[in-house]
N, C-alpha and C positions, 0 to 999 in steps of 0.2 A: 437193554442188557444183552450180553453175549450168550448165545445158545451153543452148547456142545453137541457134537454128533450124538444122536440118541442110540448109544450102544447098550443101554440098560432098558429092557422091555418094560412098558408101563405097568405090567402086572407083577413085576418083581417085588418081593417083600423087602421093605426098607425099614430098619430100626433107627429112630432118632433118639439117642440118649440125651436127656436134658431138654426135652421139647418145650418146657415151660420157661426156659431161660431166654435171654436176649438173642443169642445165636441160634439155639435150638428151635425156637418158635419161628424164626425167619427161614430156617431150613425147611420146616414143615410147609410154610406158605409157598416157598419156591417149588418144592416137589409137587404140591397141589396145582400150582400155576402151570407146571409143565405136563400135568395130566396123570401123575402117579396117584393111585388109589389104595394100594396095599401098604399103607404106612403104619408101622407099629409104634406106639408110644406107651410109656408107663410112668405113672407118678411115683414119687418117692415112697408114698404110703403103700403102693402096689408092689413095687420091687425096690428094696434098698440096695443100690449098686455098691455100697461099701460092704455088703454082706456077700462073701464069696459063694456060699451055697445057694443063696437066693438068686444071685446073678446067673450061676450055672444052670439052675433049674429053668429059669426064664428062657435062656438060649436054647436049651434042649427042647422046650415046648414050642417055641416060635420058629426056630431055624431061619433067621433072616439071611438074605443073600448079600445085602450091603448094610454097613453100619456107619452112622455118623456119630462120633464120640464127642458130643458137645456138653455132656454133663460135667460140671466142675464147681468148685467153691471159688468165687471170684469177689474182688472188692478193690477199693482204692488204697491210697497210701496209709490212711488212718487205720483201716481194717486190717491191712497186712501187718502193720506194726503192732496192733493190739492182739491179734489172734494167730501168731505164726504156726503154732502146733496144728490148729484147725486147717490152715491152708496147705500145710505140708501133708498131713496124714490123710485127710479126706480125698485129696486129688490122687495121691499114690494108690490108695485102696481102689478107687473107682477105675483108674487106668489098668491096674494089674488084673482086677476081676474081669473087666470087659475084654481085655486082650486075650486072656486065657480062655474064657468062655467062647469067644469068637473063633479062636483057633480050633477048639474042640468041636464046634458046630460047623466047621468048614465054611465060614463066611468068605465070600469071594473077594470083596473089597472092604476095607475099613479106612475111614478118613478121621484121623485124630486131630482135634482142634487144640492148638496151643495159644501162645501169646508172644508178642515181640519182646516181652521182658526177659525171654530166655537168653537174649544176647548180652555180651559184656557191656558194662556201664559206659566205658570209654572207647568202644570199638569205632573204626572208621565209618564215615557216613557217605552215601546211604549204606544200609546194612545188608550185606550179602549173606546168603545161607551158610557159606563156608566160615563165617566169623564165629559160629557157635563154639563155645568152650575155648576161646582164644584169650580170655582175660576175666578179671573179677566181675561179679554181678553187682547190680544196684542193691545196696543193703536193705532198702525199705521194702523190697518184695522178694528177697532171696529165697525164702521157703517155698513160695508159690512157683517161682522160676525153676527151682531145682526139681520140684515135682513134675513140672511140664517137660523139663529136659529128660527126666527119667522116662516119661511117656514116649518121647521121641526115640530114646534108646530101646524101649520095649518094642516099638514098631520095627526098628532096624534089626533087633535081635531075632524077633520072630521071622522076619524075612530071610535072614541069613540061615537060621537053624531049621526052619520048617518050610521055607518057600512060600510064605504068605505074601499078600500084596497090600500091606498096610502103608498108608501115606500120612505124613504129618504136615498139616497146613498151619502156618503161623500168621495170623492176622495182626494188623496194627490195631490201634485203639478203635473200638466199635461204639456205635451209638444208634438209636432209633427206637421203634416200637418195642415195648417190653423191657425197656431199660429200668435201672434202679435209680430212683431220685432221692433216696435217703441221704441227707447231707453228712451223716456220720460215716457211711461206708460206700458211697457211690464214687464213680470216676469223675474226672474233671468236667467233661462236657455236660452230662446230665445235671451235675451239681450247679453248673453255671446257669442252665436253663431254669432250674427251680429258683435259684437266688435272684435272677433277673425278673422272673415272673412275680415273685413275692414282693420284691422291691417296687416294681411297677404298681402292683395292686395296693400297697401300703403308702405309696408316695414317698418312699425313702430317698433321701438326698444322695446317699452313697451306698456302694456295695464293696465289701471287703473281699479281696482276692488273695488266695494263699500264695506265698513265695514272692519272688521278684517279678514274675510275669515274663521273664526273658527266655525260659526254656522253650524249645520248639517241639511240637508234636504233630503227628499225622493222624488223620481220622478217616474211618471208612464206614459208610452207611451200611447197616447190618444186612439189608436186603441185597446189596451188592456182594457182600461176603457170601451169603447163602447161594447166590447165583454162581459165584466162583467155585464153591464146594461141590455143587451139583455138576457143574462143568467138569471138574476134575474127576468126580466119581463116574462120569459117563464117557470119559475119553475112550477112544479106540484103544485096543490092546497094545498096539505098537507104541503109541505115545505114553500111555499109562505105565507100561512095563519099563520104560526108560527111567521113570521117576522112582520106581520101587525095586530097581535091580539090586540084588544082595550086596554088591560091591560098594554101594554108595549109601550115604545117609539119606533116607527118604523124606527130605525136608523141602518145603516150598513156601515162600513168602506170599502173602496176599495183602495188598494195600493199594494206595493211589500213587505212591512215589513222590508226593508233595507234602509239605508241612508248613506250619505257621507258628508264631509265638503264642504263648498262653494269653498274653495281653491282646493280641490281634484276634484270638478266638473269642475272648470276652467281648470285644467290640462288635464282632459279628453276631454273637448271640444277642447282645443288647439291641442291635439293629433289627433282628428278626422279631424279638419279643416286643420291642417298642419301649424299652427302658431308656430314659434320657438323663439319668443321674451321673454321678462321678464314680471313679474307681479308686480304692485305697489298697495298696499292696501291703500285706502283713508278712514282712520279711523274716519274722521269727518262725514261720512255717517252712517245711522243707520244699526244695524245688524238685528233687528227684533227678533223674538223668537230664543233662542239659539239652541233648538233642537225640531224637529217635525218628528216623525216616527209613523206610524200607526200600531196598533195591528189589523192584518187582519185574525185572527184565525176564526172569525165568518163566513166570506164569504168562506174561505178555507174549513171549515167544511161542507159546502154545495156542494163542489166539484169544485170550481173555483180557479185558480191561474194565476198570470201574467206570460207571457212567453217571453216577449221582454227584452233583457238585456239593460242596460243603454247605453253602447257603441254602440250597434246595433241601438237603438232608436235614439241616437244623430246623427248617420250616416244617417238615413232615414230623420230626420228633416233637417239636413244640405243640403241634396240633394234637398229637397223641397224648402228650402230657396234660394238655387242657381237658381232653376228653376224660382222663383219669380223675380229674378234680370234680367232675359233675356227679 
């Protein structure tokens, strides 16, 4: 993995919001791997980040220097379609409360974590940062996407009005340790891992795949994402300040820059899991956006690049999944 110049002293106080989630837990692992020891985490029971007063009190007490805003309500197509109010409101409240509290506590750097679904459904590929707000969103996750777009605008607005240094990082589809394998509300890759595993264990002759199998997606191993976020948070002032200059949207893509079809993904997962059966496409289920691959030239120009191959990452994710079953 790429290491950033260590401009953030190892004794610095770092708050990881959402440390139990897929991304947040990986950020904690990466910080620990790099030697950071003053890492602040809070469970939902300890601090409800949807509660403005509780969030403000927490920041006043802890006074973190750097914040990773990874707390969010997330899910796949089914969950987004079923609970649009939850995805819109929960994410808006978390973002607004943390940004306001971080500003009042004079946090030095904040890294806001978004999603590639913020970009228009039919924008050119690969997706450049400047394509934000240039067309309609994918309907199946519009409430979540709008909440994340609002978070980007919060970062930019605080930078313009108050001179803060908030950066919005947009990862592609994530997977890895700590993922959600619930078939009702998980994303496609963990759902495929579970489906293939259960089919292998039961001896099922076939596995049903949602949609046509032709949409193309990009996937990033979550520990690579965490490495990228710590890389960004610890950039030297000169490079970091160019990303958060008030005159520009503080947005940066994080991904691999390569994609594959859902069918090819299923075949790769089956190979890793050891499932030998057939695939059946349920075309009554939605495909979502037909292609989403990130233009990652901006972050690569700073010196960071993902290092975990998809097959290697799926193997690590499957190992983690099997450990959860024991």
